py3Dmol code that shows the C-alpha trace and the ligand (Angstrom):
import py3Dmol

protein = """\
ATOM      1  CA  MET A   1       4.726 -59.432  25.473  1.00  0.00           C
ATOM      2  CA  LYS A   2       3.309 -58.864  22.030  1.00  0.00           C
ATOM      3  CA  LEU A   3       5.613 -59.362  19.079  1.00  0.00           C
ATOM      4  CA  GLY A   4       4.508 -58.551  15.543  1.00  0.00           C
ATOM      5  CA  VAL A   5       5.478 -61.156  12.932  1.00  0.00           C
ATOM      6  CA  SER A   6       4.997 -61.683   9.224  1.00  0.00           C
ATOM      7  CA  SER A   7       2.275 -64.363   9.306  1.00  0.00           C
ATOM      8  CA  CYS A   8       4.059 -66.837   7.054  1.00  0.00           C
ATOM      9  CA  LEU A   9       6.943 -67.031   9.577  1.00  0.00           C
ATOM     10  CA  ILE A  10       4.743 -68.711  12.174  1.00  0.00           C
ATOM     11  CA  GLY A  11       3.368 -71.272   9.727  1.00  0.00           C
ATOM     12  CA  THR A  12       0.334 -69.558   8.177  1.00  0.00           C
ATOM     13  CA  MET A  13      -0.109 -70.816   4.598  1.00  0.00           C
ATOM     14  CA  CYS A  14      -0.322 -67.303   3.206  1.00  0.00           C
ATOM     15  CA  ARG A  15       2.552 -67.159   0.723  1.00  0.00           C
ATOM     16  CA  TYR A  16       1.663 -66.581  -2.926  1.00  0.00           C
ATOM     17  CA  ASP A  17       1.975 -70.318  -3.648  1.00  0.00           C
ATOM     18  CA  GLY A  18      -0.103 -71.385  -0.643  1.00  0.00           C
ATOM     19  CA  THR A  19       2.899 -72.435   1.468  1.00  0.00           C
ATOM     20  CA  ASN A  20       4.487 -70.896   4.568  1.00  0.00           C
ATOM     21  CA  SER A  21       7.971 -69.840   5.644  1.00  0.00           C
ATOM     22  CA  LYS A  22       7.852 -71.249   9.166  1.00  0.00           C
ATOM     23  CA  ASP A  23      10.915 -70.262  11.170  1.00  0.00           C
ATOM     24  CA  GLY A  24      12.181 -72.621  13.886  1.00  0.00           C
ATOM     25  CA  PHE A  25      13.732 -69.979  16.136  1.00  0.00           C
ATOM     26  CA  ILE A  26      10.470 -68.001  16.208  1.00  0.00           C
ATOM     27  CA  THR A  27       8.075 -70.915  16.588  1.00  0.00           C
ATOM     28  CA  ASN A  28      10.158 -73.139  18.886  1.00  0.00           C
ATOM     29  CA  ILE A  29      11.990 -70.650  21.086  1.00  0.00           C
ATOM     30  CA  LEU A  30      10.443 -67.177  20.979  1.00  0.00           C
ATOM     31  CA  GLN A  31       6.908 -68.479  21.329  1.00  0.00           C
ATOM     32  CA  GLU A  32       7.717 -69.306  24.977  1.00  0.00           C
ATOM     33  CA  TYR A  33       8.155 -65.612  25.741  1.00  0.00           C
ATOM     34  CA  PHE A  34       5.947 -63.713  23.311  1.00  0.00           C
ATOM     35  CA  GLU A  35       2.396 -63.506  22.134  1.00  0.00           C
ATOM     36  CA  PHE A  36       2.668 -63.314  18.356  1.00  0.00           C
ATOM     37  CA  VAL A  37       0.522 -60.820  16.480  1.00  0.00           C
ATOM     38  CA  PRO A  38       0.587 -61.930  12.826  1.00  0.00           C
ATOM     39  CA  TYR A  39       0.256 -59.581   9.854  1.00  0.00           C
ATOM     40  CA  CYS A  40       0.029 -60.491   6.173  1.00  0.00           C
ATOM     41  CA  PRO A  41      -0.891 -57.487   4.012  1.00  0.00           C
ATOM     42  CA  GLU A  42      -0.927 -59.548   0.809  1.00  0.00           C
ATOM     43  CA  LYS A  43      -3.370 -62.108   2.176  1.00  0.00           C
ATOM     44  CA  MET A  44      -5.742 -59.315   3.161  1.00  0.00           C
ATOM     45  CA  ILE A  45      -6.209 -58.153  -0.433  1.00  0.00           C
ATOM     46  CA  PHE A  46      -5.285 -61.075  -2.668  1.00  0.00           C
ATOM     47  CA  SER A  47      -6.496 -64.648  -2.505  1.00  0.00           C
ATOM     48  CA  THR A  48      -4.074 -67.499  -1.773  1.00  0.00           C
ATOM     49  CA  PRO A  49      -2.601 -68.997  -3.916  1.00  0.00           C
ATOM     50  CA  ARG A  50      -2.039 -65.968  -6.112  1.00  0.00           C
ATOM     51  CA  GLU A  51       0.339 -64.670  -8.698  1.00  0.00           C
ATOM     52  CA  ALA A  52       3.733 -63.685  -7.286  1.00  0.00           C
ATOM     53  CA  ILE A  53       4.603 -59.993  -7.084  1.00  0.00           C
ATOM     54  CA  ARG A  54       7.952 -58.229  -7.387  1.00  0.00           C
ATOM     55  CA  LEU A  55       9.522 -54.804  -7.063  1.00  0.00           C
ATOM     56  CA  VAL A  56      10.245 -53.272 -10.464  1.00  0.00           C
ATOM     57  CA  ASN A  57      12.152 -50.105 -11.296  1.00  0.00           C
ATOM     58  CA  ILE A  58       9.870 -48.228 -13.703  1.00  0.00           C
ATOM     59  CA  LYS A  59      11.306 -44.912 -14.842  1.00  0.00           C
ATOM     60  CA  ASP A  60      13.318 -44.611 -11.611  1.00  0.00           C
ATOM     61  CA  GLU A  61      10.313 -45.301  -9.439  1.00  0.00           C
ATOM     62  CA  ILE A  62      10.003 -48.584  -7.529  1.00  0.00           C
ATOM     63  CA  ARG A  63       6.603 -50.136  -8.233  1.00  0.00           C
ATOM     64  CA  VAL A  64       5.079 -53.472  -7.184  1.00  0.00           C
ATOM     65  CA  VAL A  65       4.010 -55.512 -10.202  1.00  0.00           C
ATOM     66  CA  THR A  66       2.607 -59.037 -10.661  1.00  0.00           C
ATOM     67  CA  SER A  67       5.238 -61.321 -12.203  1.00  0.00           C
ATOM     68  CA  ASN A  68       3.357 -62.660 -15.228  1.00  0.00           C
ATOM     69  CA  THR A  69       0.392 -60.395 -15.942  1.00  0.00           C
ATOM     70  CA  LYS A  70       2.424 -57.233 -15.135  1.00  0.00           C
ATOM     71  CA  LYS A  71      -0.387 -55.608 -13.199  1.00  0.00           C
ATOM     72  CA  ASP A  72       0.706 -52.673 -11.044  1.00  0.00           C
ATOM     73  CA  VAL A  73      -0.542 -53.328  -7.472  1.00  0.00           C
ATOM     74  CA  THR A  74       1.548 -50.678  -5.690  1.00  0.00           C
ATOM     75  CA  GLU A  75      -1.325 -48.517  -4.488  1.00  0.00           C
ATOM     76  CA  GLU A  76      -3.390 -51.479  -3.267  1.00  0.00           C
ATOM     77  CA  LEU A  77      -0.428 -52.784  -1.314  1.00  0.00           C
ATOM     78  CA  LYS A  78       0.390 -49.371   0.135  1.00  0.00           C
ATOM     79  CA  ASN A  79      -3.199 -48.868   1.247  1.00  0.00           C
ATOM     80  CA  ILE A  80      -3.509 -52.240   2.939  1.00  0.00           C
ATOM     81  CA  SER A  81      -0.114 -51.759   4.580  1.00  0.00           C
ATOM     82  CA  GLN A  82      -1.442 -48.499   6.026  1.00  0.00           C
ATOM     83  CA  VAL A  83      -4.408 -50.417   7.455  1.00  0.00           C
ATOM     84  CA  CYS A  84      -1.931 -52.802   9.120  1.00  0.00           C
ATOM     85  CA  ILE A  85       0.014 -49.829  10.510  1.00  0.00           C
ATOM     86  CA  GLU A  86      -3.172 -48.488  12.100  1.00  0.00           C
ATOM     87  CA  GLN A  87      -3.780 -51.896  13.635  1.00  0.00           C
ATOM     88  CA  MET A  88      -0.186 -51.926  14.923  1.00  0.00           C
ATOM     89  CA  GLN A  89      -0.828 -48.624  16.762  1.00  0.00           C
ATOM     90  CA  LYS A  90      -3.507 -50.419  18.773  1.00  0.00           C
ATOM     91  CA  ASP A  91      -1.604 -53.653  19.306  1.00  0.00           C
ATOM     92  CA  GLU A  92       1.141 -52.155  21.505  1.00  0.00           C
ATOM     93  CA  LEU A  93       3.914 -54.306  20.088  1.00  0.00           C
ATOM     94  CA  CYS A  94       7.380 -54.445  21.594  1.00  0.00           C
ATOM     95  CA  GLY A  95       9.049 -55.523  18.353  1.00  0.00           C
ATOM     96  CA  PHE A  96       8.516 -56.969  14.892  1.00  0.00           C
ATOM     97  CA  ILE A  97      10.078 -59.806  12.902  1.00  0.00           C
ATOM     98  CA  LEU A  98       9.637 -59.486   9.165  1.00  0.00           C
ATOM     99  CA  LYS A  99      10.037 -62.033   6.378  1.00  0.00           C
ATOM    100  CA  SER A 100      13.198 -61.338   4.421  1.00  0.00           C
ATOM    101  CA  LYS A 101      13.357 -60.891   0.632  1.00  0.00           C
ATOM    102  CA  SER A 102       9.623 -60.218   0.274  1.00  0.00           C
ATOM    103  CA  PRO A 103       8.447 -57.241  -1.848  1.00  0.00           C
ATOM    104  CA  THR A 104       5.958 -56.588   0.956  1.00  0.00           C
ATOM    105  CA  CYS A 105       7.749 -57.539   4.183  1.00  0.00           C
ATOM    106  CA  GLY A 106      11.484 -57.468   3.303  1.00  0.00           C
ATOM    107  CA  LEU A 107      13.412 -54.970   5.412  1.00  0.00           C
ATOM    108  CA  GLU A 108      16.405 -54.606   3.114  1.00  0.00           C
ATOM    109  CA  ARG A 109      18.138 -56.073   0.059  1.00  0.00           C
ATOM    110  CA  VAL A 110      14.867 -57.062  -1.640  1.00  0.00           C
ATOM    111  CA  LYS A 111      15.336 -57.799  -5.339  1.00  0.00           C
ATOM    112  CA  VAL A 112      14.404 -54.917  -7.617  1.00  0.00           C
ATOM    113  CA  TYR A 113      13.852 -55.976 -11.229  1.00  0.00           C
ATOM    114  CA  GLN A 114      14.338 -53.801 -14.285  1.00  0.00           C
ATOM    115  CA  GLU A 115      11.580 -53.110 -16.773  1.00  0.00           C
ATOM    116  CA  VAL A 116      13.716 -54.329 -19.615  1.00  0.00           C
ATOM    117  CA  GLU A 117      15.774 -57.544 -19.581  1.00  0.00           C
ATOM    118  CA  ALA A 118      18.548 -56.730 -17.123  1.00  0.00           C
ATOM    119  CA  PRO A 119      19.890 -58.260 -13.926  1.00  0.00           C
ATOM    120  CA  SER A 120      17.941 -57.517 -10.734  1.00  0.00           C
ATOM    121  CA  GLU A 121      19.580 -55.580  -7.897  1.00  0.00           C
ATOM    122  CA  LYS A 122      19.237 -56.376  -4.199  1.00  0.00           C
ATOM    123  CA  LYS A 123      18.507 -52.877  -2.985  1.00  0.00           C
ATOM    124  CA  GLY A 124      14.744 -52.712  -2.351  1.00  0.00           C
ATOM    125  CA  VAL A 125      12.584 -52.457   0.763  1.00  0.00           C
ATOM    126  CA  GLY A 126       9.175 -54.116   1.030  1.00  0.00           C
ATOM    127  CA  VAL A 127       6.136 -51.827   0.986  1.00  0.00           C
ATOM    128  CA  PHE A 128       4.904 -52.828   4.446  1.00  0.00           C
ATOM    129  CA  ALA A 129       8.417 -52.853   5.924  1.00  0.00           C
ATOM    130  CA  GLU A 130       8.969 -49.320   4.653  1.00  0.00           C
ATOM    131  CA  LYS A 131       5.796 -48.126   6.324  1.00  0.00           C
ATOM    132  CA  ILE A 132       6.814 -49.768   9.604  1.00  0.00           C
ATOM    133  CA  LYS A 133      10.162 -47.964   9.497  1.00  0.00           C
ATOM    134  CA  GLU A 134       8.460 -44.633   8.747  1.00  0.00           C
ATOM    135  CA  ASN A 135       5.782 -44.941  11.424  1.00  0.00           C
ATOM    136  CA  PHE A 136       7.734 -46.702  14.184  1.00  0.00           C
ATOM    137  CA  PRO A 137      11.340 -45.583  13.775  1.00  0.00           C
ATOM    138  CA  LEU A 138      12.296 -46.691  17.302  1.00  0.00           C
ATOM    139  CA  LEU A 139      10.469 -50.032  17.365  1.00  0.00           C
ATOM    140  CA  PRO A 140      12.877 -53.019  17.393  1.00  0.00           C
ATOM    141  CA  VAL A 141      12.504 -54.554  13.922  1.00  0.00           C
ATOM    142  CA  GLU A 142      14.484 -57.372  12.341  1.00  0.00           C
ATOM    143  CA  GLU A 143      14.189 -59.990   9.618  1.00  0.00           C
ATOM    144  CA  GLU A 144      14.135 -63.698  10.420  1.00  0.00           C
ATOM    145  CA  GLY A 145      17.173 -64.319   8.211  1.00  0.00           C
ATOM    146  CA  ARG A 146      19.334 -61.765  10.034  1.00  0.00           C
ATOM    147  CA  LEU A 147      18.399 -63.372  13.358  1.00  0.00           C
ATOM    148  CA  ASN A 148      20.486 -66.398  12.396  1.00  0.00           C
ATOM    149  CA  ASP A 149      23.449 -64.185  13.262  1.00  0.00           C
ATOM    150  CA  PRO A 150      23.965 -64.647  17.060  1.00  0.00           C
ATOM    151  CA  TRP A 151      25.233 -61.046  17.394  1.00  0.00           C
ATOM    152  CA  LEU A 152      22.134 -59.537  15.760  1.00  0.00           C
ATOM    153  CA  ARG A 153      19.915 -61.973  17.667  1.00  0.00           C
ATOM    154  CA  GLU A 154      21.402 -60.993  21.039  1.00  0.00           C
ATOM    155  CA  ASN A 155      21.190 -57.285  20.270  1.00  0.00           C
ATOM    156  CA  PHE A 156      17.617 -57.550  19.011  1.00  0.00           C
ATOM    157  CA  LEU A 157      16.301 -59.459  22.022  1.00  0.00           C
ATOM    158  CA  MET A 158      18.142 -57.253  24.488  1.00  0.00           C
ATOM    159  CA  GLN A 159      16.512 -54.282  22.735  1.00  0.00           C
ATOM    160  CA  ILE A 160      13.024 -55.836  22.853  1.00  0.00           C
ATOM    161  CA  PHE A 161      13.158 -56.603  26.567  1.00  0.00           C
ATOM    162  CA  ALA A 162      14.466 -53.115  27.391  1.00  0.00           C
ATOM    163  CA  TYR A 163      11.821 -51.557  25.107  1.00  0.00           C
ATOM    164  CA  LYS A 164       9.065 -53.448  26.863  1.00  0.00           C
ATOM    165  CA  HIS A 165      10.440 -52.552  30.289  1.00  0.00           C
ATOM    166  CA  LEU A 166      10.529 -48.848  29.411  1.00  0.00           C
ATOM    167  CA  PHE A 167       6.894 -48.801  28.280  1.00  0.00           C
ATOM    168  CA  GLU A 168       5.756 -50.637  31.401  1.00  0.00           C
ATOM    169  CA  PHE A 169       7.731 -48.179  33.491  1.00  0.00           C
ATOM    170  CA  LEU A 170       6.196 -45.150  31.724  1.00  0.00           C
ATOM    171  CA  LYS A 171       2.709 -46.562  32.197  1.00  0.00           C
ATOM    172  CA  SER A 172       3.262 -46.642  35.969  1.00  0.00           C
ATOM    173  CA  ASN A 173       3.369 -42.785  36.114  1.00  0.00           C
ATOM    174  CA  PRO A 174       6.808 -42.737  37.686  1.00  0.00           C
ATOM    175  CA  SER A 175       8.193 -40.039  39.971  1.00  0.00           C
ATOM    176  CA  PHE A 176      11.595 -38.369  39.534  1.00  0.00           C
ATOM    177  CA  LYS A 177      13.010 -40.729  42.156  1.00  0.00           C
ATOM    178  CA  GLU A 178      11.735 -43.766  40.256  1.00  0.00           C
ATOM    179  CA  LEU A 179      13.175 -42.396  37.030  1.00  0.00           C
ATOM    180  CA  VAL A 180      16.588 -42.145  38.691  1.00  0.00           C
ATOM    181  CA  GLU A 181      16.278 -45.774  39.822  1.00  0.00           C
ATOM    182  CA  PHE A 182      15.224 -46.955  36.357  1.00  0.00           C
ATOM    183  CA  HIS A 183      18.032 -45.011  34.727  1.00  0.00           C
ATOM    184  CA  THR A 184      20.611 -46.334  37.181  1.00  0.00           C
ATOM    185  CA  SER A 185      19.570 -49.945  36.563  1.00  0.00           C
ATOM    186  CA  TYR A 186      20.394 -49.511  32.843  1.00  0.00           C
ATOM    187  CA  LYS A 187      23.781 -47.911  33.384  1.00  0.00           C
ATOM    188  CA  TYR A 188      25.951 -50.826  32.269  1.00  0.00           C
ATOM    189  CA  LEU A 189      23.573 -52.146  29.644  1.00  0.00           C
ATOM    190  CA  ILE A 190      23.672 -48.752  27.918  1.00  0.00           C
ATOM    191  CA  TYR A 191      27.417 -48.447  28.518  1.00  0.00           C
ATOM    192  CA  SER A 192      27.755 -51.674  26.534  1.00  0.00           C
ATOM    193  CA  LYS A 193      26.223 -49.826  23.582  1.00  0.00           C
ATOM    194  CA  SER A 194      27.342 -46.229  24.038  1.00  0.00           C
ATOM    195  CA  GLN A 195      28.773 -44.355  27.028  1.00  0.00           C
ATOM    196  CA  SER A 196      27.835 -41.014  25.472  1.00  0.00           C
ATOM    197  CA  SER A 197      24.185 -42.101  25.247  1.00  0.00           C
ATOM    198  CA  TYR A 198      24.185 -42.846  28.955  1.00  0.00           C
ATOM    199  CA  LYS A 199      25.648 -39.410  29.613  1.00  0.00           C
ATOM    200  CA  GLU A 200      22.946 -37.810  27.470  1.00  0.00           C
ATOM    201  CA  LEU A 201      20.260 -39.730  29.379  1.00  0.00           C
ATOM    202  CA  GLY A 202      21.893 -38.658  32.646  1.00  0.00           C
ATOM    203  CA  ASN A 203      21.592 -35.003  31.616  1.00  0.00           C
ATOM    204  CA  ILE A 204      17.894 -35.483  30.925  1.00  0.00           C
ATOM    205  CA  VAL A 205      17.387 -37.104  34.331  1.00  0.00           C
ATOM    206  CA  ALA A 206      19.370 -34.341  36.055  1.00  0.00           C
ATOM    207  CA  ASN A 207      16.763 -31.920  34.683  1.00  0.00           C
ATOM    208  CA  HIS A 208      18.769 -28.708  34.962  1.00  0.00           C
ATOM    209  CA  ASP A 209      15.940 -26.807  33.213  1.00  0.00           C
ATOM    210  CA  LYS A 210      13.451 -27.787  35.921  1.00  0.00           C
ATOM    211  CA  ASN A 211      10.960 -29.272  33.465  1.00  0.00           C
ATOM    212  CA  SER A 212       7.890 -31.176  34.624  1.00  0.00           C
ATOM    213  CA  ILE A 213       8.121 -34.947  35.072  1.00  0.00           C
ATOM    214  CA  GLU A 214       5.971 -35.422  31.919  1.00  0.00           C
ATOM    215  CA  GLU A 215       8.404 -33.365  29.826  1.00  0.00           C
ATOM    216  CA  VAL A 216      11.416 -35.163  31.251  1.00  0.00           C
ATOM    217  CA  LEU A 217       9.864 -38.584  30.627  1.00  0.00           C
ATOM    218  CA  ALA A 218       9.033 -37.652  27.031  1.00  0.00           C
ATOM    219  CA  LEU A 219      12.668 -36.657  26.390  1.00  0.00           C
ATOM    220  CA  TYR A 220      13.973 -39.682  28.260  1.00  0.00           C
ATOM    221  CA  LYS A 221      11.790 -42.076  26.267  1.00  0.00           C
ATOM    222  CA  VAL A 222      13.180 -41.027  22.891  1.00  0.00           C
ATOM    223  CA  ALA A 223      16.804 -40.913  24.046  1.00  0.00           C
ATOM    224  CA  PHE A 224      16.483 -44.299  25.788  1.00  0.00           C
ATOM    225  CA  LEU A 225      14.940 -45.971  22.720  1.00  0.00           C
ATOM    226  CA  GLU A 226      17.698 -44.541  20.542  1.00  0.00           C
ATOM    227  CA  ALA A 227      20.326 -45.778  23.000  1.00  0.00           C
ATOM    228  CA  ILE A 228      19.043 -49.360  23.099  1.00  0.00           C
ATOM    229  CA  SER A 229      18.749 -49.507  19.308  1.00  0.00           C
ATOM    230  CA  GLN A 230      22.542 -49.319  19.048  1.00  0.00           C
ATOM    231  CA  LYS A 231      24.561 -52.495  18.720  1.00  0.00           C
ATOM    232  CA  GLY A 232      27.019 -53.656  21.353  1.00  0.00           C
ATOM    233  CA  SER A 233      30.594 -54.743  20.659  1.00  0.00           C
ATOM    234  CA  ILE A 234      33.300 -56.853  22.291  1.00  0.00           C
ATOM    235  CA  SER A 235      35.399 -53.822  23.261  1.00  0.00           C
ATOM    236  CA  LYS A 236      32.481 -51.879  24.806  1.00  0.00           C
ATOM    237  CA  THR A 237      31.327 -54.989  26.670  1.00  0.00           C
ATOM    238  CA  TYR A 238      34.878 -55.657  27.878  1.00  0.00           C
ATOM    239  CA  ASN A 239      35.013 -52.096  29.280  1.00  0.00           C
ATOM    240  CA  VAL A 240      31.763 -52.687  31.142  1.00  0.00           C
ATOM    241  CA  LEU A 241      33.208 -55.879  32.632  1.00  0.00           C
ATOM    242  CA  LEU A 242      36.252 -53.930  33.837  1.00  0.00           C
ATOM    243  CA  HIS A 243      33.984 -51.299  35.416  1.00  0.00           C
ATOM    244  CA  ILE A 244      32.030 -54.012  37.226  1.00  0.00           C
ATOM    245  CA  LEU A 245      35.185 -55.748  38.407  1.00  0.00           C
ATOM    246  CA  GLY A 246      36.111 -52.462  40.088  1.00  0.00           C
ATOM    247  CA  TYR A 247      33.308 -53.043  42.622  1.00  0.00           C
ATOM    248  CA  PHE A 248      35.019 -56.220  43.891  1.00  0.00           C
ATOM    249  CA  LYS A 249      38.561 -54.872  43.941  1.00  0.00           C
ATOM    250  CA  LYS A 250      38.801 -54.661  47.701  1.00  0.00           C
ATOM    251  CA  LEU A 251      36.527 -57.627  48.388  1.00  0.00           C
ATOM    252  CA  ILE A 252      38.183 -60.500  46.560  1.00  0.00           C
ATOM    253  CA  SER A 253      41.671 -61.968  46.820  1.00  0.00           C
ATOM    254  CA  LYS A 254      44.487 -61.207  44.386  1.00  0.00           C
ATOM    255  CA  GLU A 255      44.131 -64.704  42.926  1.00  0.00           C
ATOM    256  CA  GLU A 256      40.383 -64.303  42.427  1.00  0.00           C
ATOM    257  CA  LYS A 257      40.919 -60.947  40.745  1.00  0.00           C
ATOM    258  CA  GLN A 258      43.526 -62.503  38.470  1.00  0.00           C
ATOM    259  CA  GLU A 259      41.093 -65.294  37.587  1.00  0.00           C
ATOM    260  CA  MET A 260      38.419 -62.728  36.695  1.00  0.00           C
ATOM    261  CA  LEU A 261      40.817 -60.721  34.540  1.00  0.00           C
ATOM    262  CA  GLU A 262      41.863 -63.876  32.700  1.00  0.00           C
ATOM    263  CA  ALA A 263      38.219 -64.759  32.024  1.00  0.00           C
ATOM    264  CA  MET A 264      37.588 -61.245  30.681  1.00  0.00           C
ATOM    265  CA  GLU A 265      40.626 -61.478  28.407  1.00  0.00           C
ATOM    266  CA  GLU A 266      39.401 -64.830  27.108  1.00  0.00           C
ATOM    267  CA  PHE A 267      36.031 -63.248  26.337  1.00  0.00           C
ATOM    268  CA  LYS A 268      37.818 -60.420  24.504  1.00  0.00           C
ATOM    269  CA  GLU A 269      39.810 -62.941  22.481  1.00  0.00           C
ATOM    270  CA  GLU A 270      36.625 -64.897  21.658  1.00  0.00           C
ATOM    271  CA  ILE A 271      37.767 -68.011  23.526  1.00  0.00           C
ATOM    272  CA  ILE A 272      34.895 -68.137  26.037  1.00  0.00           C
ATOM    273  CA  PRO A 273      31.338 -66.739  25.740  1.00  0.00           C
ATOM    274  CA  LEU A 274      30.173 -63.759  27.767  1.00  0.00           C
ATOM    275  CA  ILE A 275      27.886 -65.896  29.917  1.00  0.00           C
ATOM    276  CA  ALA A 276      30.946 -67.576  31.495  1.00  0.00           C
ATOM    277  CA  VAL A 277      32.226 -64.189  32.739  1.00  0.00           C
ATOM    278  CA  ILE A 278      28.759 -63.015  33.765  1.00  0.00           C
ATOM    279  CA  LYS A 279      28.305 -66.178  35.811  1.00  0.00           C
ATOM    280  CA  LEU A 280      31.435 -65.346  37.846  1.00  0.00           C
ATOM    281  CA  LEU A 281      30.361 -61.708  38.273  1.00  0.00           C
ATOM    282  CA  ASN A 282      26.907 -62.784  39.421  1.00  0.00           C
ATOM    283  CA  ILE A 283      28.440 -65.122  42.006  1.00  0.00           C
ATOM    284  CA  TYR A 284      30.515 -62.292  43.529  1.00  0.00           C
ATOM    285  CA  THR A 285      27.644 -59.817  43.266  1.00  0.00           C
ATOM    286  CA  LYS A 286      25.430 -62.124  45.285  1.00  0.00           C
ATOM    287  CA  ARG A 287      28.161 -63.178  47.705  1.00  0.00           C
ATOM    288  CA  PHE A 288      28.890 -59.566  48.677  1.00  0.00           C
ATOM    289  CA  ASN A 289      25.284 -58.467  48.240  1.00  0.00           C
ATOM    290  CA  LEU A 290      26.257 -55.472  46.108  1.00  0.00           C
ATOM    291  CA  GLU A 291      22.923 -53.698  45.750  1.00  0.00           C
ATOM    292  CA  TYR A 292      24.091 -51.421  42.942  1.00  0.00           C
ATOM    293  CA  LEU A 293      25.138 -54.376  40.788  1.00  0.00           C
ATOM    294  CA  LEU A 294      22.212 -56.593  41.730  1.00  0.00           C
ATOM    295  CA  GLN A 295      19.874 -54.127  40.027  1.00  0.00           C
ATOM    296  CA  GLN A 296      21.973 -53.849  36.841  1.00  0.00           C
ATOM    297  CA  LYS A 297      20.024 -55.026  33.788  1.00  0.00           C
ATOM    298  CA  PHE A 298      23.299 -55.737  32.004  1.00  0.00           C
ATOM    299  CA  LEU A 299      23.843 -58.763  34.247  1.00  0.00           C
ATOM    300  CA  ASN A 300      20.372 -60.198  33.599  1.00  0.00           C
ATOM    301  CA  PRO A 301      18.813 -58.485  30.554  1.00  0.00           C
ATOM    302  CA  TYR A 302      16.394 -61.277  29.525  1.00  0.00           C
ATOM    303  CA  PRO A 303      15.419 -64.817  30.603  1.00  0.00           C
ATOM    304  CA  LYS A 304      18.613 -66.850  30.885  1.00  0.00           C
ATOM    305  CA  GLU A 305      16.950 -69.796  29.109  1.00  0.00           C
ATOM    306  CA  LEU A 306      17.255 -67.862  25.855  1.00  0.00           C
ATOM    307  CA  ALA A 307      21.001 -68.602  26.157  1.00  0.00           C
ATOM    308  CA  LEU A 308      21.877 -65.718  23.861  1.00  0.00           C
ATOM    309  CA  ARG A 309      25.247 -65.062  25.474  1.00  0.00           C
ATOM    310  CA  SER A 310      26.288 -68.711  25.362  1.00  0.00           C
ATOM    311  CA  THR A 311      28.259 -68.462  22.144  1.00  0.00           C
ATOM    312  CA  VAL A 312      31.400 -66.453  21.389  1.00  0.00           C
ATOM    313  CA  LYS A 313      29.701 -65.418  18.139  1.00  0.00           C
ATOM    314  CA  ALA A 314      27.188 -63.289  20.076  1.00  0.00           C
ATOM    315  CA  TYR A 315      29.798 -60.494  20.245  1.00  0.00           C
ATOM    316  CA  LYS A 316      31.802 -58.815  17.512  1.00  0.00           C
TER     317      LYS A 316
END
"""
ligand_1 = """\
8
SF4
S 6.127 -62.215 3.390
Fe 4.559 -60.892 4.267
S 3.075 -60.579 2.654
Fe 4.322 -62.302 2.039
S 3.218 -64.080 2.751
Fe 4.634 -63.549 4.367
S 3.459 -62.218 5.694
Fe 2.358 -62.330 3.786
"""
view = py3Dmol.view(width=600, height=400)
view.addModel(protein, "pdb")
view.setStyle({"model": 0}, {"cartoon": {"style": "trace"}})
view.addModel(ligand_1, "xyz")
view.setStyle({"model": 1}, {"stick": {}})
view.zoomTo()
view.show()
């Protein structure tokens, strides 16, 4: 799986001062699962080390200016960012992790300075990051700093794996029957983000207008990518757990059901992590060989070694 990254995050000495911003989570953990494709627009046009650049509000227009010599490099940076975007089209990425706070790569809250002596405001977006958002609005994109939040981290990785799965599925030239199977396997994962999105996807799959498979897949792709870009919550996840428990109602004893309900309540009250409840559900799913649940991505959305559901902080 190819993951785009700001080069400095994986240890490339490409920052303005010749250092890097190596990130442990990316280089120690994610590197097991992804092939990194590094991008550094600044390094492509300026030498390293170089003068720092910053976003400056000049007559209500955000420009990129060198810190000391006050040279306006906005157009150069925009042009090279466009070159990177064209490269991204070819690279078939399944997500991107950007370096926070950078006037080039920062996704949000980048410092914007004033022309005159006045406090800076954290309201800018880096030039390259802006282009990524414009050109790939449904690509999973995050900053390394935000990924320290277990909730954002879990949501982002769940989104990446689903994104990748969808593109692989589309490449296989699926039939209507295969689309139904794909859609069904994402039922509870999408429920954990938005029940109405799953309904919308269901209407596309039902194909009341008798469109061709190509037209249906094109509609499905956009709606699916929008659905997985939404964030999950404790209450939506709790509802999914209740739905899943319904499949065992007549198969397990009263005591076992009570035990499950208690575990779900403890998840809801942030006493135990989701993985503890999922473990129990997976045991019953396998014991009773419940085909419908065995295929549910919600129960196994990404490699378990990532341990993203192992903290109560992964859900809000
Ligand atoms: S933040 Fe972006 S532009 Fe700056 S050094 Fe890192 S990769 Fe290069």
